C-alpha positions as CSV (number, residue, x, y, z in Angstrom):
1,M,33.4,41.5,131.7
2,S,33.2,45.2,131.2
3,G,30.1,47.3,131.1
4,S,30.1,47.6,127.3
5,E,30.3,43.8,127.0
6,I,27.4,43.4,129.4
7,A,25.4,46.0,127.5
8,A,26.2,44.3,124.2
9,L,25.2,40.9,125.7
10,I,21.9,42.3,126.9
11,A,21.3,43.9,123.5
12,A,22.1,40.6,121.8
13,I,19.7,38.7,124.1
14,A,17.0,41.3,123.6
15,F,17.5,41.1,119.8
16,L,17.4,37.2,120.0
17,I,14.1,37.4,122.0
18,L,12.7,39.9,119.4
19,V,13.7,37.6,116.6
20,I,12.2,34.6,118.3
21,F,9.0,36.6,118.9
22,L,8.9,37.7,115.3
23,V,9.4,34.1,114.0
24,V,6.6,32.8,116.2
25,F,4.4,35.7,115.2
26,L,5.2,35.3,111.5
27,T,4.6,31.6,111.7
28,K,1.1,32.2,113.2
29,I,0.4,34.8,110.6
30,S,1.5,32.4,107.8
31,K,-0.9,29.8,109.1
32,I,-3.7,32.3,109.3
33,M,-2.9,33.5,105.7
34,T,-2.9,29.9,104.5
35,E,-6.3,29.3,106.1
36,L,-7.6,32.6,104.8
37,Q,-6.3,31.8,101.3
38,S,-8.1,28.4,101.3
39,S,-11.3,30.1,102.6
40,V,-11.2,32.7,99.9
41,K,-10.7,29.9,97.3
42,L,-13.7,28.0,98.7
43,V,-15.8,31.2,98.7
44,N,-14.8,31.9,95.1
45,Q,-15.8,28.4,94.1
46,T,-19.1,28.8,95.9
47,V,-19.7,32.2,94.2
48,D,-19.0,30.6,90.8
49,I,-21.5,27.8,91.5
50,V,-24.1,30.3,92.7
51,N,-23.5,32.5,89.6
52,N,-24.0,29.5,87.3
53,K,-27.1,28.5,89.1
54,A,-28.4,32.1,89.1
55,E,-27.9,32.3,85.3
56,V,-29.9,29.1,84.8
57,L,-32.6,30.3,87.2
58,S,-32.7,33.7,85.6
59,T,-33.2,32.1,82.2
60,Q,-35.9,29.9,83.5
61,V,-37.6,32.8,85.3
62,E,-37.5,34.8,82.1
63,G,-39.2,32.0,80.1
64,L,-41.8,31.7,82.9
65,L,-42.5,35.4,82.8
66,D,-42.9,35.3,79.0
67,K,-45.4,32.4,79.3
68,S,-47.2,34.2,82.1
69,N,-47.5,37.3,80.0
70,K,-48.9,35.4,77.0
71,L,-51.3,33.6,79.3
72,L,-52.4,36.8,80.9
73,D,-52.9,38.4,77.4
74,D,-55.0,35.4,76.4
75,V,-57.1,35.6,79.6
76,N,-57.6,39.3,79.1
77,G,-58.8,38.7,75.5
78,K,-61.2,36.0,76.6
79,V,-62.6,38.2,79.4
80,K,-63.2,41.0,76.9
81,E,-65.2,38.5,74.8
82,I,-67.2,37.4,77.9
83,D,-68.0,41.0,79.0
84,P,-71.1,41.3,76.9
85,V,-72.5,38.1,78.4
86,F,-72.1,39.5,81.9
87,Q,-73.6,42.8,80.7
88,A,-76.6,40.9,79.3
89,A,-77.0,38.9,82.5
90,G,-76.9,42.2,84.5
91,D,-79.5,43.7,82.1
92,L,-81.7,40.6,82.4
93,G,-81.5,40.8,86.2
94,E,-82.7,44.4,86.1
95,S,-85.5,43.5,83.7
96,L,-86.5,40.7,86.1
97,Q,-86.6,43.1,89.0
98,D,-88.7,45.5,87.0
99,L,-91.0,42.6,86.0
100,N,-91.3,41.5,89.6
101,A,-92.1,45.0,90.7
102,S,-94.8,45.3,88.0
103,S,-96.3,41.9,88.9
104,R,-96.5,43.0,92.6
105,N,-98.0,46.3,91.6
106,L,-100.6,44.5,89.3
107,A,-101.4,42.0,92.0
108,S,-102.0,44.7,94.6
109,R,-104.2,46.6,92.1
110,V,-106.2,43.5,91.3
111,T,-106.6,42.8,95.0
112,N,-107.7,46.3,95.7
113,A,-110.0,46.2,92.7
114,A,-111.5,42.9,93.9
115,E,-111.9,44.4,97.4
116,S,-113.5,47.5,96.0
117,S,-115.8,45.6,93.6
118,G,-116.7,43.3,96.5
119,K,-117.7,46.4,98.5
120,L,-119.5,47.9,95.5
121,G,-121.3,44.6,95.0
122,M,-122.5,44.7,98.5
123,V,-123.6,48.3,98.1
124,A,-125.3,47.4,94.8
125,R,-127.1,44.5,96.5
126,G,-128.1,46.7,99.3
127,V,-129.4,49.3,96.9
128,G,-131.2,46.6,94.9
129,A,-132.7,45.2,98.1
130,F,-133.8,48.7,99.2
131,S,-135.4,49.3,95.7
132,R,-137.3,46.0,95.9
133,F,-138.3,46.9,99.4
134,R,-139.7,50.2,98.3
135,R,-141.5,48.7,95.3
136,A,-143.0,46.1,97.6
137,R,-144.2,48.7,99.9
138,K,-145.8,50.8,97.2
139,Q,-147.8,47.9,96.0
């Protein structure tokens, strides 16, 4: 065998090894691509299901929000109707506080007046007794 035949044989063997490597590599890539394709298909199916469920959920949430808004409007209207009752209750509480303060004030005045009249009564009795004593002495 000559040098060129050996070089051609080495090149042929190297090319064969390259081809075998490429076949193995492409086979593995093909398997990966098949798995990836099935995964993408499964993801697409899942996304479709989620989209359908999300549309249903969105419709239900929209209905619930509408009902909540109507209920809130109704509650706000009723609260506006009840506001005067609470205002009247507040005014009544203030009036009761004023009445209690006036009652305490009156009670303290009556007590002070009773104490003063009790003292005046004692003074008057003392003056009356002194007058009688003076009259009795003059006689």
